[in-house]
OpenMM code with the backbone's topology and positions (N, CA, C; nanometers):
from openmm import Vec3, app, unit

residues = "MET TYR LYS SER ARG ASP SER ASN ARG LEU GLU VAL ALA ASP VAL SER THR VAL VAL THR PRO ALA GLN SER HIS GLY LEU LEU ILE PRO CYS LEU ALA MET ASP ARG LEU PRO GLU GLU LEU GLN SER ILE CYS VAL THR ILE VAL ASN PRO THR GLU PRO LYS VAL THR LEU ARG LYS LEU GLY ASP HIS LEU GLU ASN ASP LEU ASP TYR GLU PRO ARG ASN PRO GLU THR PHE GLU GLU ASP ALA SER PHE ILE LEU ARG GLY ASP TRP PHE TYR PRO GLY TYR TYR SER ALA GLU PRO LEU SER MET MET GLY HIS MET CYS THR ALA SER GLU ALA GLY GLU ILE LYS ILE THR GLU ILE LEU ASP THR ASP GLU TYR HIS VAL ALA ALA SER PHE ALA VAL PHE ASP HIS SER THR SER SER THR SER VAL SER".split()
positions = [
    Vec3(0.7392, 0.2190, 0.3630),
    Vec3(0.6360, 0.2330, 0.4626),
    Vec3(0.6596, 0.1318, 0.5739),
    Vec3(0.6120, 0.1620, 0.6896),
    Vec3(0.6312, 0.0746, 0.8038),
    Vec3(0.5156, 0.0913, 0.9008),
    Vec3(0.4984, -0.0088, 0.9863),
    Vec3(0.3934, -0.0031, 1.0873),
    Vec3(0.4467, 0.0718, 1.2081),
    Vec3(0.3766, 0.1743, 1.2473),
    Vec3(0.4143, 0.2531, 1.3628),
    Vec3(0.4098, 0.1685, 1.4896),
    Vec3(0.5010, 0.1945, 1.5814),
    Vec3(0.4982, 0.1231, 1.7105),
    Vec3(0.3806, 0.1686, 1.7961),
    Vec3(0.3289, 0.2906, 1.7685),
    Vec3(0.2237, 0.3484, 1.8504),
    Vec3(0.0824, 0.3175, 1.8029),
    Vec3(0.0687, 0.2720, 1.6794),
    Vec3(-0.0649, 0.2437, 1.6276),
    Vec3(-0.0547, 0.1324, 1.5251),
    Vec3(-0.1665, 0.0948, 1.4710),
    Vec3(-0.1705, -0.0089, 1.3683),
    Vec3(-0.1605, 0.0511, 1.2285),
    Vec3(-0.1483, 0.1842, 1.2212),
    Vec3(-0.1434, 0.2519, 1.0918),
    Vec3(-0.0041, 0.2478, 1.0323),
    Vec3(-0.0002, 0.2594, 0.9018),
    Vec3(0.1278, 0.2634, 0.8327),
    Vec3(0.1719, 0.4068, 0.8137),
    Vec3(0.3041, 0.4263, 0.8208),
    Vec3(0.3619, 0.5580, 0.8044),
    Vec3(0.4733, 0.5519, 0.7016),
    Vec3(0.5157, 0.6683, 0.6557),
    Vec3(0.6236, 0.6789, 0.5591),
    Vec3(0.7540, 0.6946, 0.6365),
    Vec3(0.8518, 0.6114, 0.6051),
    Vec3(0.9822, 0.6208, 0.6704),
    Vec3(1.0643, 0.7312, 0.6040),
    Vec3(1.1443, 0.8003, 0.6854),
    Vec3(1.2408, 0.8944, 0.6293),
    Vec3(1.3804, 0.8445, 0.6630),
    Vec3(1.4824, 0.9211, 0.6328),
    Vec3(1.6195, 0.8738, 0.6497),
    Vec3(1.6566, 0.8479, 0.7948),
    Vec3(1.5856, 0.9086, 0.8894),
    Vec3(1.6185, 0.8889, 1.0308),
    Vec3(1.5346, 0.7800, 1.0971),
    Vec3(1.4415, 0.7198, 1.0250),
    Vec3(1.3529, 0.6189, 1.0817),
    Vec3(1.4236, 0.4842, 1.0881),
    Vec3(1.4216, 0.4226, 1.2050),
    Vec3(1.4742, 0.2874, 1.2205),
    Vec3(1.3564, 0.1916, 1.2107),
    Vec3(1.3600, 0.1037, 1.1120),
    Vec3(1.2496, 0.0111, 1.0870),
    Vec3(1.3020, -0.1311, 1.1015),
    Vec3(1.2387, -0.2087, 1.1886),
    Vec3(1.2772, -0.3484, 1.2055),
    Vec3(1.2094, -0.4324, 1.0986),
    Vec3(1.2599, -0.5534, 1.0703),
    Vec3(1.1931, -0.6387, 0.9711),
    Vec3(1.0461, -0.6653, 1.0048),
    Vec3(1.0128, -0.6756, 1.1327),
    Vec3(0.8734, -0.7005, 1.1708),
    Vec3(0.7828, -0.5822, 1.1385),
    Vec3(0.8386, -0.4619, 1.1298),
    Vec3(0.7598, -0.3435, 1.0977),
    Vec3(0.7507, -0.3208, 0.9476),
    Vec3(0.8361, -0.3840, 0.8720),
    Vec3(0.8444, -0.3623, 0.7287),
    Vec3(0.7227, -0.4202, 0.6577),
    Vec3(0.6847, -0.3561, 0.5506),
    Vec3(0.5737, -0.4041, 0.4684),
    Vec3(0.6112, -0.3956, 0.3226),
    Vec3(0.5451, -0.4723, 0.2405),
    Vec3(0.5653, -0.4549, 0.0994),
    Vec3(0.5746, -0.5778, 0.0128),
    Vec3(0.5434, -0.6975, 0.0608),
    Vec3(0.5427, -0.8142, -0.0258),
    Vec3(0.4127, -0.8128, -0.1054),
    Vec3(0.4251, -0.8056, -0.2393),
    Vec3(0.3079, -0.7970, -0.3259),
    Vec3(0.2678, -0.9354, -0.3730),
    Vec3(0.1392, -0.9649, -0.3606),
    Vec3(0.0826, -1.0897, -0.4110),
    Vec3(-0.0370, -1.0539, -0.4998),
    Vec3(-0.0844, -1.1467, -0.5843),
    Vec3(-0.2049, -1.1163, -0.6636),
    Vec3(-0.3203, -1.0771, -0.5712),
    Vec3(-0.3998, -0.9814, -0.6144),
    Vec3(-0.5017, -0.9259, -0.5246),
    Vec3(-0.6101, -1.0273, -0.4883),
    Vec3(-0.6658, -1.0061, -0.3709),
    Vec3(-0.7672, -1.0959, -0.3174),
    Vec3(-0.9005, -1.0847, -0.3896),
    Vec3(-0.9255, -0.9711, -0.4531),
    Vec3(-1.0541, -0.9486, -0.5205),
    Vec3(-1.0423, -0.9653, -0.6721),
    Vec3(-0.9524, -1.0503, -0.7155),
    Vec3(-0.9258, -1.0690, -0.8590),
    Vec3(-1.0520, -1.1028, -0.9373),
    Vec3(-1.1402, -1.1829, -0.8783),
    Vec3(-1.2610, -1.2255, -0.9495),
    Vec3(-1.3612, -1.1120, -0.9710),
    Vec3(-1.3405, -0.9974, -0.9093),
    Vec3(-1.4315, -0.8835, -0.9240),
    Vec3(-1.3790, -0.7781, -1.0212),
    Vec3(-1.2663, -0.8097, -1.0874),
    Vec3(-1.2022, -0.7107, -1.1728),
    Vec3(-1.2196, -0.7416, -1.3204),
    Vec3(-1.2272, -0.6380, -1.4040),
    Vec3(-1.2217, -0.6631, -1.5480),
    Vec3(-1.0819, -0.7139, -1.5833),
    Vec3(-1.0721, -0.7888, -1.6892),
    Vec3(-0.9459, -0.8529, -1.7278),
    Vec3(-0.8304, -0.7539, -1.7417),
    Vec3(-0.8565, -0.6333, -1.7909),
    Vec3(-0.7481, -0.5372, -1.8133),
    Vec3(-0.6842, -0.4855, -1.6836),
    Vec3(-0.7509, -0.5009, -1.5702),
    Vec3(-0.6932, -0.4571, -1.4420),
    Vec3(-0.6314, -0.5722, -1.3612),
    Vec3(-0.6571, -0.6937, -1.3994),
    Vec3(-0.6118, -0.8076, -1.3193),
    Vec3(-0.4602, -0.8134, -1.3046),
    Vec3(-0.3856, -0.7806, -1.4066),
    Vec3(-0.2392, -0.7924, -1.3987),
    Vec3(-0.1754, -0.6842, -1.3123),
    Vec3(-0.2481, -0.5771, -1.2812),
    Vec3(-0.1923, -0.4699, -1.1980),
    Vec3(-0.2595, -0.4590, -1.0619),
    Vec3(-0.3391, -0.5575, -1.0253),
    Vec3(-0.4058, -0.5570, -0.8955),
    Vec3(-0.3229, -0.6400, -0.7971),
    Vec3(-0.2907, -0.5813, -0.6825),
    Vec3(-0.2074, -0.6482, -0.5829),
    Vec3(-0.2694, -0.6379, -0.4442),
    Vec3(-0.2283, -0.7298, -0.3597),
    Vec3(-0.2528, -0.7235, -0.2164),
    Vec3(-0.1152, -0.7185, -0.1528),
    Vec3(-0.1020, -0.6410, -0.0469),
    Vec3(0.0279, -0.6213, 0.0173),
    Vec3(0.0268, -0.6887, 0.1538),
    Vec3(0.1221, -0.7782, 0.1737),
    Vec3(0.1321, -0.8488, 0.3014),
    Vec3(0.2674, -0.8203, 0.3650),
    Vec3(0.2742, -0.8446, 0.4950),
    Vec3(0.3986, -0.8315, 0.5695),
    Vec3(0.4855, -0.9524, 0.5362),
    Vec3(0.6086, -0.9309, 0.4882),
    Vec3(0.6905, -1.0457, 0.4475),
    Vec3(0.7293, -1.1385, 0.5622),
    Vec3(0.7293, -1.0878, 0.6852),
    Vec3(0.7647, -1.1744, 0.7979),
    Vec3(0.6421, -1.2359, 0.8639),
    Vec3(0.5240, -1.1823, 0.8337),
    Vec3(0.3984, -1.2354, 0.8868),
    Vec3(0.2949, -1.2344, 0.7752),
    Vec3(0.2956, -1.3331, 0.6846),
    Vec3(0.2090, -1.3278, 0.5667),
    Vec3(0.0592, -1.3264, 0.5964),
    Vec3(0.0176, -1.3572, 0.7159),
    Vec3(-0.1256, -1.3489, 0.7492),
    Vec3(-0.1666, -1.2064, 0.7858),
    Vec3(-0.0681, -1.1161, 0.7980),
    Vec3(-0.0954, -0.9751, 0.8244),
    Vec3(-0.1021, -0.9043, 0.6900),
    Vec3(-0.2188, -0.8493, 0.6607),
    Vec3(-0.2460, -0.7923, 0.5291),
    Vec3(-0.2748, -0.6435, 0.5422),
    Vec3(-0.2239, -0.5663, 0.4491),
    Vec3(-0.2500, -0.4233, 0.4445),
    Vec3(-0.3870, -0.4002, 0.3829),
    Vec3(-0.4649, -0.3128, 0.4450),
    Vec3(-0.5973, -0.2836, 0.3902),
    Vec3(-0.6344, -0.1391, 0.4133),
    Vec3(-0.7275, -0.0925, 0.3338),
    Vec3(-0.7860, 0.0392, 0.3549),
    Vec3(-0.8896, 0.0245, 0.4646),
    Vec3(-0.8789, 0.1083, 0.5646),
    Vec3(-0.9791, 0.1105, 0.6711),
    Vec3(-1.0085, 0.2567, 0.7003),
    Vec3(-1.1265, 0.3017, 0.6610),
    Vec3(-1.1560, 0.4447, 0.6675),
    Vec3(-1.0724, 0.5162, 0.5637),
    Vec3(-0.9997, 0.6201, 0.6070),
    Vec3(-0.9142, 0.6919, 0.5119),
    Vec3(-0.7656, 0.6663, 0.5371),
    Vec3(-0.7351, 0.5539, 0.6027),
    Vec3(-0.5968, 0.5153, 0.6295),
    Vec3(-0.5687, 0.3746, 0.5783),
    Vec3(-0.4411, 0.3393, 0.5776),
    Vec3(-0.4001, 0.2018, 0.5543),
    Vec3(-0.3632, 0.1424, 0.6890),
    Vec3(-0.4143, 0.0254, 0.7170),
    Vec3(-0.3847, -0.0409, 0.8432),
    Vec3(-0.3590, -0.1879, 0.8184),
    Vec3(-0.2982, -0.2509, 0.9168),
    Vec3(-0.2784, -0.3953, 0.9129),
    Vec3(-0.4047, -0.4637, 0.9609),
    Vec3(-0.4305, -0.5802, 0.9068),
    Vec3(-0.5429, -0.6610, 0.9528),
    Vec3(-0.5051, -0.8067, 0.9344),
    Vec3(-0.5660, -0.8921, 1.0109),
    Vec3(-0.5412, -1.0355, 0.9997),
    Vec3(-0.6347, -1.0936, 0.8952),
    Vec3(-0.5799, -1.1642, 0.7966),
    Vec3(-0.6660, -1.2139, 0.6897),
    Vec3(-0.7584, -1.3255, 0.7363),
    Vec3(-0.7276, -1.3918, 0.8477),
    Vec3(-0.8141, -1.4985, 0.8963),
    Vec3(-0.9187, -1.4490, 0.9965),
    Vec3(-0.9066, -1.3242, 1.0434),
    Vec3(-1.0054, -1.2670, 1.1357),
    Vec3(-1.0099, -1.1150, 1.1163),
    Vec3(-1.0493, -1.0702, 0.9965),
    Vec3(-1.0423, -0.9273, 0.9676),
    Vec3(-1.1563, -0.8478, 1.0317),
    Vec3(-1.1266, -0.7206, 1.0543),
    Vec3(-1.2337, -0.6268, 1.0896),
    Vec3(-1.3122, -0.6025, 0.9614),
    Vec3(-1.4395, -0.5869, 0.9681),
    Vec3(-1.5254, -0.5677, 0.8508),
    Vec3(-1.4993, -0.6741, 0.7448),
    Vec3(-1.5238, -0.8021, 0.7780),
    Vec3(-1.4916, -0.9094, 0.6839),
    Vec3(-1.5659, -0.8999, 0.5512),
    Vec3(-1.6823, -0.8355, 0.5493),
    Vec3(-1.7596, -0.8251, 0.4261),
    Vec3(-1.6913, -0.7380, 0.3205),
    Vec3(-1.5995, -0.6491, 0.3609),
    Vec3(-1.5295, -0.5647, 0.2645),
    Vec3(-1.3792, -0.5922, 0.2595),
    Vec3(-1.3322, -0.6916, 0.3334),
    Vec3(-1.1883, -0.7153, 0.3467),
    Vec3(-1.1182, -0.7361, 0.2132),
    Vec3(-1.1697, -0.8228, 0.1267),
    Vec3(-1.0995, -0.8531, 0.0018),
    Vec3(-1.0840, -0.7303, -0.0870),
    Vec3(-1.1879, -0.6493, -0.0984),
    Vec3(-1.1774, -0.5275, -0.1794),
    Vec3(-1.0908, -0.4231, -0.1105),
    Vec3(-1.1016, -0.4110, 0.0235),
    Vec3(-1.0191, -0.3145, 0.0970),
    Vec3(-0.8708, -0.3514, 0.0930),
    Vec3(-0.8390, -0.4786, 0.0736),
    Vec3(-0.6994, -0.5247, 0.0697),
    Vec3(-0.6484, -0.5407, -0.0730),
    Vec3(-0.7188, -0.4874, -0.1707),
    Vec3(-0.6787, -0.4977, -0.3112),
    Vec3(-0.6531, -0.3567, -0.3655),
    Vec3(-0.5393, -0.3412, -0.4331),
    Vec3(-0.4971, -0.2108, -0.4827),
    Vec3(-0.4565, -0.2227, -0.6293),
    Vec3(-0.4974, -0.1237, -0.7070),
    Vec3(-0.4540, -0.1157, -0.8452),
    Vec3(-0.3203, -0.0406, -0.8423),
    Vec3(-0.2146, -0.1086, -0.8806),
    Vec3(-0.0800, -0.0511, -0.8805),
    Vec3(-0.0539, 0.0091, -1.0172),
    Vec3(-0.0538, 0.1401, -1.0228),
    Vec3(-0.0434, 0.2110, -1.1503),
    Vec3(0.0992, 0.2630, -1.1702),
    Vec3(0.1703, 0.2016, -1.2652),
    Vec3(0.3055, 0.2459, -1.2975),
    Vec3(0.3038, 0.3666, -1.3891),
    Vec3(0.3962, 0.4583, -1.3675),
    Vec3(0.4107, 0.5786, -1.4497),
    Vec3(0.2826, 0.6625, -1.4540),
    Vec3(0.2034, 0.6552, -1.3493),
    Vec3(0.0746, 0.7264, -1.3475),
    Vec3(0.0952, 0.8771, -1.3464),
    Vec3(0.1782, 0.9261, -1.2517),
    Vec3(0.2080, 1.0691, -1.2462),
    Vec3(0.3495, 1.1012, -1.2940),
    Vec3(0.4450, 1.0100, -1.2656),
    Vec3(0.5853, 1.0326, -1.3031),
    Vec3(0.6453, 0.9043, -1.3583),
    Vec3(0.7304, 0.9149, -1.4595),
    Vec3(0.7977, 0.7952, -1.5121),
    Vec3(0.8826, 0.7283, -1.4031),
    Vec3(0.8708, 0.5966, -1.3930),
    Vec3(0.9497, 0.5211, -1.2962),
    Vec3(0.8894, 0.5139, -1.1574),
    Vec3(0.7777, 0.5808, -1.1342),
    Vec3(0.7124, 0.5805, -1.0029),
    Vec3(0.5740, 0.5168, -1.0139),
    Vec3(0.5252, 0.4703, -0.9013),
    Vec3(0.3952, 0.4038, -0.8951),
    Vec3(0.2992, 0.4834, -0.8085),
    Vec3(0.1723, 0.4546, -0.8260),
    Vec3(0.0661, 0.5045, -0.7387),
    Vec3(-0.0276, 0.3882, -0.7119),
    Vec3(-0.0913, 0.3897, -0.5950),
    Vec3(-0.1802, 0.2793, -0.5557),
    Vec3(-0.3210, 0.3322, -0.5342),
    Vec3(-0.4142, 0.2720, -0.6069),
    Vec3(-0.5554, 0.3093, -0.5993),
    Vec3(-0.6319, 0.1961, -0.5318),
    Vec3(-0.6920, 0.2208, -0.4151),
    Vec3(-0.7675, 0.1140, -0.3483),
    Vec3(-0.8868, 0.0711, -0.4338),
    Vec3(-0.9031, -0.0582, -0.4505),
    Vec3(-1.0146, -0.1090, -0.5292),
    Vec3(-1.1479, -0.0662, -0.4683),
    Vec3(-1.1537, -0.0568, -0.3367),
    Vec3(-1.2794, -0.0200, -0.2713),
    Vec3(-1.3048, 0.1305, -0.2715),
    Vec3(-1.2103, 0.2106, -0.3235),
    Vec3(-1.2295, 0.3561, -0.3346),
    Vec3(-1.1658, 0.4054, -0.4642),
    Vec3(-1.2149, 0.3573, -0.5756),
    Vec3(-1.1617, 0.4018, -0.7044),
    Vec3(-1.1770, 0.5534, -0.7129),
    Vec3(-1.0818, 0.6176, -0.7809),
    Vec3(-1.0824, 0.7638, -0.7888),
    Vec3(-1.0075, 0.8272, -0.6727),
    Vec3(-0.9462, 0.7450, -0.5894),
    Vec3(-0.8659, 0.7896, -0.4754),
    Vec3(-0.7295, 0.7212, -0.4837),
    Vec3(-0.6306, 0.7788, -0.4197),
    Vec3(-0.4965, 0.7197, -0.4170),
    Vec3(-0.4439, 0.7194, -0.2737),
    Vec3(-0.3488, 0.6307, -0.2506),
    Vec3(-0.2752, 0.6311, -0.1246),
    Vec3(-0.1743, 0.7446, -0.1345),
    Vec3(-0.1764, 0.8342, -0.0373),
    Vec3(-0.0866, 0.9495, -0.0401),
    Vec3(-0.0141, 0.9630, 0.0933),
    Vec3(0.1051, 1.0202, 0.0885),
    Vec3(0.1818, 1.0486, 0.2096),
    Vec3(0.1412, 1.1867, 0.2591),
    Vec3(0.0960, 1.1939, 0.3847),
    Vec3(0.0587, 1.3234, 0.4412),
    Vec3(0.1837, 1.3928, 0.4947),
    Vec3(0.1710, 1.5211, 0.5239),
    Vec3(0.2843, 1.5945, 0.5805),
    Vec3(0.3246, 1.5391, 0.7164),
    Vec3(0.2311, 1.4768, 0.7870),
    Vec3(0.2608, 1.4177, 0.9175),
    Vec3(0.3265, 1.2804, 0.9044),
    Vec3(0.3410, 1.2311, 0.7815),
    Vec3(0.4058, 1.1025, 0.7602),
    Vec3(0.3114, 0.9847, 0.7548),
    Vec3(0.1825, 1.0074, 0.7718),
    Vec3(0.0851, 0.8993, 0.7610),
    Vec3(0.0529, 0.8743, 0.6144),
    Vec3(0.0098, 0.7512, 0.5865),
    Vec3(-0.0393, 0.7199, 0.4526),
    Vec3(-0.1910, 0.7262, 0.4596),
    Vec3(-0.2490, 0.8151, 0.3797),
    Vec3(-0.3930, 0.8366, 0.3812),
    Vec3(-0.4494, 0.8068, 0.2431),
    Vec3(-0.5800, 0.7859, 0.2391),
    Vec3(-0.6520, 0.7664, 0.1134),
    Vec3(-0.7208, 0.8987, 0.0814),
    Vec3(-0.6841, 0.9579, -0.0324),
    Vec3(-0.7404, 1.0881, -0.0667),
    Vec3(-0.7866, 1.0888, -0.2122),
    Vec3(-0.8858, 1.1726, -0.2381),
    Vec3(-0.9397, 1.1849, -0.3738),
    Vec3(-0.8326, 1.2390, -0.4680),
    Vec3(-0.8292, 1.1862, -0.5896),
    Vec3(-0.7285, 1.2276, -0.6872),
    Vec3(-0.7487, 1.3746, -0.7235),
    Vec3(-0.6382, 1.4496, -0.7142),
    Vec3(-0.6366, 1.5903, -0.7518),
    Vec3(-0.5319, 1.6100, -0.8599),
    Vec3(-0.5532, 1.7068, -0.9464),
    Vec3(-0.4572, 1.7344, -1.0533),
    Vec3(-0.3682, 1.8513, -1.0133),
    Vec3(-0.2853, 1.8290, -0.9099),
    Vec3(-0.1895, 1.9302, -0.8669),
    Vec3(-0.0525, 1.8642, -0.8533),
    Vec3(0.0529, 1.9457, -0.8657),
    Vec3(0.1879, 1.8923, -0.8497),
    Vec3(0.2080, 1.8341, -0.7105),
    Vec3(0.1559, 1.9014, -0.6074),
    Vec3(0.1712, 1.8534, -0.4700),
    Vec3(0.1053, 1.7164, -0.4520),
    Vec3(-0.0119, 1.6996, -0.5106),
    Vec3(-0.0808, 1.5715, -0.5005),
    Vec3(-0.0028, 1.4630, -0.5745),
    Vec3(0.0461, 1.4927, -0.6922),
    Vec3(0.1210, 1.3946, -0.7708),
    Vec3(0.2433, 1.3454, -0.6941),
    Vec3(0.3133, 1.4348, -0.6256),
    Vec3(0.4287, 1.3963, -0.5446),
    Vec3(0.3836, 1.3089, -0.4277),
    Vec3(0.2774, 1.3489, -0.3586),
    Vec3(0.2299, 1.2753, -0.2410),
    Vec3(0.1781, 1.1363, -0.2760),
    Vec3(0.1312, 1.1173, -0.3988),
    Vec3(0.0727, 0.9889, -0.4400),
    Vec3(0.1715, 0.8998, -0.5137),
    Vec3(0.2958, 0.9423, -0.5291),
    Vec3(0.3944, 0.8667, -0.6063),
    Vec3(0.4981, 0.8028, -0.5154),
    Vec3(0.5372, 0.6814, -0.5494),
    Vec3(0.6405, 0.6132, -0.4714),
    Vec3(0.7210, 0.5228, -0.5630),
    Vec3(0.8413, 0.4932, -0.5184),
    Vec3(0.9290, 0.4026, -0.5922),
    Vec3(0.9227, 0.2664, -0.5255),
    Vec3(0.9454, 0.1620, -0.6030),
    Vec3(0.9482, 0.0255, -0.5506),
    Vec3(1.0907, -0.0247, -0.5641),
    Vec3(1.1460, -0.0721, -0.4533),
    Vec3(1.2808, -0.1258, -0.4521),
    Vec3(1.2774, -0.2702, -0.4099),
    Vec3(1.3493, -0.3534, -0.4824),
    Vec3(1.3694, -0.4914, -0.4404),
    Vec3(1.4778, -0.4897, -0.3341),
    Vec3(1.4673, -0.5790, -0.2383),
    Vec3(1.5733, -0.5873, -0.1391),
    Vec3(1.5892, -0.7322, -0.0945),
    Vec3(1.7016, -0.7571, -0.0318),
    Vec3(1.7258, -0.8897, 0.0217),
    Vec3(1.7696, -0.8758, 0.1661),
    Vec3(1.7750, -0.9848, 0.2359),
    Vec3(1.8153, -0.9808, 0.3757),
    Vec3(1.9661, -0.9922, 0.3905),
    Vec3(2.0399, -0.9979, 0.2812),
    Vec3(2.1854, -1.0092, 0.2887),
    Vec3(2.2531, -0.8723, 0.2878),
    Vec3(2.1777, -0.7670, 0.3105),
    Vec3(2.2270, -0.6296, 0.3186),
    Vec3(2.2737, -0.5743, 0.1852),
    Vec3(2.2347, -0.6363, 0.0778),
    Vec3(2.2645, -0.5859, -0.0553),
    Vec3(2.1329, -0.5429, -0.1180),
    Vec3(2.1257, -0.4168, -0.1589),
    Vec3(2.0011, -0.3671, -0.2166),
    Vec3(2.0194, -0.3406, -0.3642),
    Vec3(1.9156, -0.3637, -0.4391),
    Vec3(1.9125, -0.3310, -0.5814),
    Vec3(1.7804, -0.2663, -0.6116),
    Vec3(1.7752, -0.1854, -0.7147),
    Vec3(1.6459, -0.1264, -0.7511),
    Vec3(1.6083, -0.1711, -0.8895),
] * unit.nanometer
topology = app.Topology()
chain = topology.addChain("A")
for resn in residues:
    res = topology.addResidue(resn, chain)
    for name in ("N", "CA", "C"):
        topology.addAtom(name, app.Element.getBySymbol(name[0]), res)
């Protein structure tokens, strides 16, 4: 996923998308709303920050994922929950993850046909399972990638 040059929303990159390090997202840290979670969810709750700008945090805003500044967020009263996601491994497919916003349980982050990442209610269809599933790859800045 990457931050679009035209908006603050995140989009899904495809093979033809050129993404700069400043547009890249995906550094996972323990979630900001940890104190509001039952113990069994704490180990899978994450907050996603921009690795080149750690004060830029990914959050649910409406039915999209957007960047926000953690020191001056929009809707500060819901920021910690909106920036916390339950990362569910093997939820729909082995080896793939799905992300459920803490502030909208029963919904998942899904890739739309237009390439946007949206928050949608969980459906039990093959199309939904594909749209809500993603792989996580470790990478380094030395141009060597591993999964």
